[in-house]
C-alpha positions as CSV (number, residue, x, y, z in Angstrom):
1,X,0.0,0.0,0.0
2,X,2.9,2.4,0.5
3,X,3.6,2.3,-3.2
4,X,0.2,3.9,-3.7
5,X,1.3,7.0,-1.8
6,X,4.1,7.4,-4.3
7,X,2.4,6.1,-7.5
8,X,-0.8,8.2,-7.3
9,X,1.0,11.6,-7.0
10,X,3.4,10.6,-9.8
11,X,0.5,9.6,-12.0
12,X,-1.3,12.9,-11.4
13,X,1.9,14.8,-12.1
14,X,2.5,12.9,-15.3
15,X,-1.1,13.4,-16.5
16,X,-0.8,17.1,-15.8
17,X,2.0,17.3,-18.3
18,X,-0.3,15.7,-20.9
19,X,-3.7,17.1,-20.1
20,X,-5.3,20.2,-18.7
21,X,-8.9,21.0,-17.9
22,X,-10.2,24.4,-18.8
23,X,-13.6,25.9,-18.2
24,X,-15.3,27.5,-21.1
25,X,-16.2,31.1,-20.7
26,X,-18.7,32.8,-23.0
27,X,-20.9,31.6,-25.9
28,X,-18.5,31.9,-28.9
29,X,-18.2,28.2,-29.3
30,X,-21.8,27.2,-29.0
31,X,-23.3,24.8,-29.9
32,X,-20.1,22.7,-29.5
33,X,-19.0,24.1,-26.2
34,X,-21.3,26.0,-23.8
35,X,-20.5,28.6,-21.2
36,X,-19.4,26.7,-18.1
37,X,-18.5,23.5,-19.8
38,X,-15.2,21.8,-19.1
39,X,-12.8,20.9,-21.9
40,X,-10.1,18.3,-21.6
41,X,-7.1,19.8,-23.4
42,X,-4.1,17.8,-24.7
43,X,-0.7,19.3,-24.8
44,X,0.3,20.5,-28.3
45,X,3.4,18.3,-28.5
46,X,1.1,15.2,-28.5
47,X,-0.1,16.0,-32.0
48,X,2.3,14.6,-34.7
49,X,1.2,17.3,-37.1
50,X,0.1,20.9,-37.1
51,X,-3.6,21.7,-36.5
52,X,-6.1,20.2,-39.0
53,X,-9.4,21.5,-40.3
54,X,-12.1,21.0,-37.6
55,X,-9.7,20.8,-34.7
56,X,-10.8,22.8,-31.6
57,X,-7.8,24.6,-30.1
58,X,-7.0,26.5,-27.0
59,X,-4.7,29.3,-28.1
60,X,-3.4,32.7,-27.0
61,X,-5.4,35.7,-28.2
62,X,-2.9,37.9,-30.1
63,X,-4.0,41.2,-28.7
64,X,-5.0,40.4,-25.1
65,X,-2.8,37.3,-24.4
66,X,-5.8,35.6,-22.9
67,X,-6.5,31.9,-23.6
68,X,-9.4,31.4,-26.1
69,X,-11.1,28.4,-27.6
70,X,-11.7,28.4,-31.4
71,X,-12.1,25.9,-34.3
72,X,-9.6,25.7,-37.2
73,X,-11.5,26.6,-40.4
74,X,-8.5,27.0,-42.7
75,X,-4.8,26.1,-42.6
76,X,-1.7,27.5,-44.1
77,X,-2.0,27.9,-47.9
78,X,-5.8,28.0,-47.8
79,X,-7.6,31.0,-49.3
80,X,-10.7,32.1,-47.3
81,X,-13.5,34.6,-47.7
82,X,-17.0,34.9,-46.4
83,X,-19.7,35.4,-48.9
84,X,-23.3,36.0,-48.0
85,X,-22.8,34.6,-44.5
86,X,-21.0,31.4,-45.6
87,X,-17.3,30.6,-45.3
88,X,-15.7,29.9,-48.7
89,X,-12.4,28.1,-48.6
90,X,-10.2,27.7,-51.7
91,X,-13.2,28.8,-53.8
92,X,-15.6,26.2,-52.4
93,X,-18.4,27.0,-49.9
94,X,-17.9,24.9,-46.8
95,X,-20.5,22.8,-45.1
96,X,-20.2,23.5,-41.3
97,X,-22.8,21.5,-39.5
98,X,-21.4,22.6,-36.1
99,X,-22.1,26.3,-36.4
100,X,-24.8,28.1,-34.5
101,X,-25.9,30.5,-37.3
102,X,-24.6,32.1,-40.4
103,X,-21.6,34.4,-40.1
104,X,-22.5,37.9,-38.9
105,X,-20.3,39.4,-41.6
106,X,-22.2,39.4,-44.8
107,X,-18.9,39.5,-46.6
108,X,-15.3,39.4,-45.4
109,X,-12.8,40.9,-45.4
110,X,-15.1,43.7,-44.3
111,X,-14.3,47.4,-44.7
112,X,-12.7,46.4,-48.0
113,X,-11.8,49.1,-50.5
114,X,-11.4,48.7,-54.2
115,X,-8.1,47.2,-55.1
116,X,-7.9,45.0,-51.9
117,X,-8.1,41.3,-52.4
118,X,-11.5,39.6,-52.0
119,X,-10.0,36.8,-50.0
120,X,-7.1,36.1,-47.7
121,X,-4.4,33.4,-48.0
122,X,-3.3,31.9,-44.7
123,X,0.5,32.3,-44.3
124,X,2.8,29.4,-43.7
125,X,2.8,28.3,-40.1
126,X,-0.6,29.9,-39.3
127,X,-4.2,28.9,-39.0
128,X,-7.5,30.7,-39.4
129,X,-9.8,30.1,-36.5
130,X,-13.5,30.9,-35.8
131,X,-16.0,30.4,-33.1
132,X,-18.9,28.1,-33.9
133,X,-21.3,30.8,-32.7
134,X,-20.3,33.2,-35.4
135,X,-22.4,36.1,-34.2
136,X,-20.7,36.3,-30.8
137,X,-17.1,35.3,-31.6
138,X,-14.0,37.5,-31.8
139,X,-11.8,35.4,-34.0
140,X,-9.5,35.5,-37.1
141,X,-12.1,37.7,-38.8
142,X,-11.1,40.3,-36.3
143,X,-7.4,39.6,-35.4
144,X,-6.3,37.7,-38.6
145,X,-4.7,34.3,-38.9
146,X,-2.8,33.1,-35.8
147,X,0.6,31.4,-35.6
148,X,0.6,27.8,-34.8
149,X,3.1,28.6,-32.0
150,X,0.2,30.3,-30.1
151,X,-1.6,26.9,-29.8
152,X,-1.6,25.8,-26.2
153,X,-3.6,22.6,-26.7
154,X,-6.2,20.6,-28.5
155,X,-9.6,20.0,-27.1
156,X,-9.9,16.2,-26.8
157,X,-13.3,16.0,-25.2
158,X,-15.8,18.0,-23.2
159,X,-17.9,17.6,-20.1
160,X,-21.0,19.7,-19.5
161,X,-21.1,21.9,-16.5
162,X,-22.7,20.3,-13.5
163,X,-24.6,23.6,-12.8
164,X,-26.1,23.8,-16.3
165,X,-29.8,22.9,-16.2
166,X,-30.4,22.7,-20.0
167,X,-28.5,22.7,-23.3
168,X,-26.9,25.9,-24.3
169,X,-28.8,28.4,-26.4
170,X,-28.2,27.0,-29.9
171,X,-27.1,23.4,-29.4
172,X,-29.1,20.6,-30.9
173,X,-29.2,18.3,-27.9
174,X,-29.4,15.3,-30.2
175,X,-26.0,15.9,-31.8
176,X,-23.1,15.2,-29.4
177,X,-19.7,16.9,-29.9
178,X,-18.2,13.5,-30.9
179,X,-20.5,13.4,-33.9
180,X,-19.3,16.6,-35.3
181,X,-17.4,15.7,-38.5
182,X,-13.8,16.8,-39.1
183,X,-13.0,17.9,-42.6
């Protein structure tokens, strides 16, 4: 039994190097993640490759330095724009079953002037991220693509908040996060 007093703390310490639990704040990732939910986040070094389309990341906000949770909607080399509320990647409208509602920008880049490009190409080593609840998300549409080096972890799974009495405002309760397709 003495070995348990050594093994359990060592196991907890080892797991803390691999996983972290974060609490979701805000509604920008609804319907996938609701305010108060918990996300089990894996360390970035556990992934053999850089972020893929559909990954949900914990990353550092470029302006505030705060940790934010967003979904990868384009990777380096992809060309993106928003047209009539729909994300267009590499010239093809995307099907995003995980979003709450159409984009709140009718077109993007917004505030465009004649002569500026209609779309944006993601630079090497960066990703374009957006919240699933597009109408309440500050994301790459506002701060631009973000370096992969700002990724702090990948959301492996989520647990609903124990204090939440119902599903979040725009989640279809019949579709669990694990059923959300990755592109």
